[in-house]
C-alpha positions in Angstrom: -24.7 25.2 -18.9 -22.8 25.7 -15.6 -25.9 24.7 -13.5 -26.4 21.5 -15.6 -22.6 20.8 -15.3 -22.8 21.3 -11.5 -25.8 19.0 -11.2 -24.3 16.3 -13.4 -21.0 16.5 -11.6 -22.4 16.2 -8.1 -25.0 13.6 -9.2 -22.1 11.3 -10.4 -20.0 12.1 -7.4 -22.8 10.8 -5.2 -22.5 7.5 -7.0 -20.6 4.8 -5.0 -19.0 3.7 -8.2 -17.1 7.0 -8.4 -15.6 6.3 -5.0 -14.8 2.7 -6.0 -13.0 4.1 -9.0 -11.1 6.6 -6.9 -10.3 4.0 -4.2 -9.0 1.6 -6.8 -6.5 4.2 -8.1 -5.5 5.2 -4.6 -4.7 1.7 -3.5 -2.9 1.0 -6.8 -0.8 4.1 -6.4 0.0 3.2 -2.7 1.1 -0.4 -3.6 3.2 0.6 -6.7 4.9 3.6 -5.2 5.6 2.3 -1.7 6.4 -1.3 -2.7 8.5 -0.6 -5.8 12.0 0.7 -5.7 12.1 1.6 -9.4 9.8 4.6 -10.1 10.0 4.0 -13.9 8.6 0.5 -13.5 5.8 1.9 -11.3 4.9 4.5 -13.9 4.9 1.8 -16.7 2.6 -0.3 -14.6 0.3 2.6 -14.0 0.4 3.5 -17.7 -0.7 -0.1 -18.6 -3.6 0.2 -16.3 -4.7 3.7 -17.1 -4.4 3.3 -20.9 -6.9 0.5 -20.7 -9.1 1.4 -17.7 -9.6 5.1 -18.2 -11.1 4.7 -21.7 -13.3 1.8 -20.6 -14.6 3.7 -17.5 -15.3 6.8 -19.6 -17.1 4.8 -22.2 -19.3 2.9 -19.7 -20.1 5.9 -17.5 -20.9 8.1 -20.5 -23.4 5.6 -22.0 -24.8 4.7 -18.6 -25.3 8.3 -17.5 -27.0 9.3 -20.8 -29.5 6.5 -20.7 -30.2 6.8 -17.0 -30.8 10.5 -17.2 -32.9 10.3 -20.4 -36.2 11.4 -18.7 -34.5 14.3 -17.0 -32.9 15.4 -20.2 -36.3 15.4 -22.0 -37.6 17.5 -19.1 -34.8 20.0 -19.6 -35.4 20.1 -23.4 -39.0 21.3 -22.6 -37.4 24.3 -20.9 -36.1 27.4 -22.7 -32.6 26.1 -22.7 -30.1 25.6 -25.6 -29.6 22.0 -26.5 -25.9 22.5 -26.7 -25.8 23.8 -23.1 -27.7 20.8 -21.8 -25.6 18.1 -23.4 -22.3 20.0 -23.0 -23.1 20.4 -19.3 -23.9 16.7 -18.9 -20.8 15.6 -20.8 -18.5 17.9 -18.8 -20.0 16.8 -15.6 -19.3 13.2 -16.3 -15.8 13.7 -17.7 -14.7 16.1 -14.9 -16.0 13.8 -12.1 -14.1 10.8 -13.6 -11.0 12.8 -14.2 -11.1 14.1 -10.6 -11.3 10.5 -9.4 -8.3 9.6 -11.5 -6.2 12.6 -10.5 -7.0 12.4 -6.8 -6.7 8.7 -6.7 -3.1 8.7 -8.0 -2.1 12.3 -7.0 -2.6 11.7 -3.2 -0.2 8.7 -3.1 2.2 10.7 -5.2 2.2 13.5 -2.7 2.5 11.1 0.2 5.5 9.5 -1.4 7.1 12.9 -1.6 8.0 13.1 -5.3 7.4 16.8 -5.8 11.1 17.5 -5.8 11.9 14.5 -7.9 12.4 14.4 -11.7 9.7 11.7 -11.8 7.1 14.4 -11.4 7.2 15.2 -15.1 6.6 11.5 -16.0 3.8 11.2 -13.5 2.3 14.5 -14.7 2.3 13.3 -18.3 0.6 10.1 -17.1 -2.2 12.0 -15.4 -2.6 14.4 -18.5 -2.9 11.5 -20.9 -5.3 9.7 -18.6 -7.5 12.8 -18.4 -7.4 13.2 -22.2 -8.5 9.6 -22.7 -11.3 10.1 -20.2 -12.6 13.2 -22.0 -12.2 11.5 -25.4 -14.0 8.3 -24.7 -16.8 10.0 -22.7 -17.5 12.2 -25.7 -17.4 9.1 -28.0 -19.9 7.3 -25.7 -22.3 10.2 -25.7 -22.2 10.2 -29.5 -23.0 6.5 -29.6 -25.8 6.9 -27.1 -27.3 9.8 -29.0 -27.3 7.7 -32.2 -28.9 4.6 -30.7 -32.3 4.6 -28.9 -31.9 1.0 -27.8 -29.8 0.7 -24.6 -28.4 -2.7 -25.3 -27.3 -1.7 -28.8 -25.8 1.5 -27.5 -23.8 -0.4 -24.8 -22.7 -3.0 -27.3 -21.4 -0.4 -29.8 -19.7 1.5 -27.0 -17.8 -1.5 -25.7 -17.0 -2.6 -29.3 -15.5 0.8 -30.0 -13.3 0.6 -26.8 -12.3 -3.0 -27.7 -11.4 -2.0 -31.2 -9.2 1.0 -30.2 -7.6 -0.8 -27.2 -7.0 -4.2 -28.6 -8.1 -5.0 -32.2 -6.5 -1.8 -33.8 -3.0 -2.8 -32.6 -3.5 -6.2 -34.2 -4.4 -4.8 -37.6 -1.7 -2.2 -37.3 1.0 -4.9 -36.6 -0.3 -7.0 -39.5 0.0 -4.0 -41.8 3.6 -3.4 -40.7 4.5 -7.0 -41.3 2.9 -7.2 -44.7 4.6 -4.0 -45.9 7.9 -4.5 -44.2 9.7 -4.1 -47.5 8.4 -0.6 -47.9 9.3 2.6 -46.0 7.0 2.6 -42.9 8.1 5.8 -41.2 5.0 7.8 -42.2 2.6 4.8 -41.9 3.8 4.1 -38.3 3.4 7.8 -37.3 0.0 8.2 -39.0 -1.3 4.9 -37.5 -0.3 5.9 -34.0 -1.9 9.4 -34.3 -5.2 7.8 -35.5 -5.6 6.0 -32.2 -5.6 8.1 -29.0 -4.7 5.1 -26.9 -1.6 4.3 -28.9 -0.6 7.9 -29.0 -0.8 8.2 -25.2 1.1 5.0 -24.7 3.9 6.1 -27.1 4.2 9.5 -25.5 4.7 8.0 -22.0 7.2 5.3 -23.2 9.3 7.9 -24.9 9.2 10.2 -21.9 10.5 7.4 -19.8 13.4 7.1 -22.4 12.9 3.3 -23.0 12.2 3.6 -26.7 15.1 1.2 -27.4 12.8 -1.6 -26.2 10.5 -0.8 -29.1 13.1 -1.6 -31.8 13.0 0.1 -35.2 9.6 1.6 -34.6 10.8 3.0 -31.3 13.7 4.7 -33.2 11.2 6.3 -35.6 9.0 7.5 -32.8 12.0 8.8 -30.8 13.2 10.8 -33.8 9.7 12.4 -34.2 7.9 12.4 -30.9 11.1 13.1 -28.9 11.4 16.6 -30.4 9.4 19.6 -29.2 7.6 19.7 -32.5 6.5 16.0 -32.1 5.3 16.7 -28.5 3.3 19.7 -29.5 1.8 17.9 -32.5 0.9 14.9 -30.2 -0.9 17.1 -27.7 -2.6 18.9 -30.5 -3.9 15.5 -31.8 -5.2 14.6 -28.4 -7.0 17.9 -28.2 -8.4 17.3 -31.7 -9.5 13.9 -30.6 -11.4 15.6 -27.8 -12.9 18.5 -29.7 -14.2 16.6 -32.8 -16.4 14.1 -30.9 -17.8 17.0 -28.8 -18.6 19.0 -31.9 -20.3 16.0 -33.4 -22.2 15.4 -30.2 -23.6 19.0 -30.2 -24.5 18.8 -33.9 -26.3 15.4 -33.4 -28.1 16.7 -30.3 -29.4 19.8 -32.2 -30.8 17.6 -35.1 -32.1 14.7 -33.0 -35.9 14.4 -32.5 -36.6 13.5 -28.9 
């Protein structure tokens, strides 16, 4: 698996789009950190970009890499190698290369700005951690979609639709549910609805870490009461890990049963 991971990693790192992705975050970090006096605002802006862009890039690169390396994958399947090793290696290669671009792209401006001794390092670290989780989650989801669809156009369509649903449409349905059932206790519904969407969960964690939950109104008070505790933080990280592991397990299971 390590050899396949290494090949996939360096294969993707040779792609110019990986450098474009890294350069985008680098320039964004430079502009926001050096031209903004308020670090909290800079982190919020970065959050709004990462929350949307990291899942989208993970989804597109995951589907694209699977379909483009289809012939190479079939060649590997003809060798005495475990299917789980092949697909886990490819998945980890894609996810790690994208995560490295994200971490280096934002981490270098952070070091240049000299924030290692600042309290903002914890907020910035949480931002990178959630961005990495989202990359791993949506890369795994995209591999699942590609494995389930032979047609490239259909696979791309389903992958983009999944990202669009979790990034945009889900929030609309969730807000409508809160409005329709406003006369009922919504504490548990709000918490459950947030945990069922990794994008919303990541956004909530960052906003609460920045201590601006008051801007979120009644819902913010509920989240602050739960996610603001050590138990809430541990459970949130556990949910992100679960969101990562379950699609990977499903991907391995699907790969073992699929007839290539």
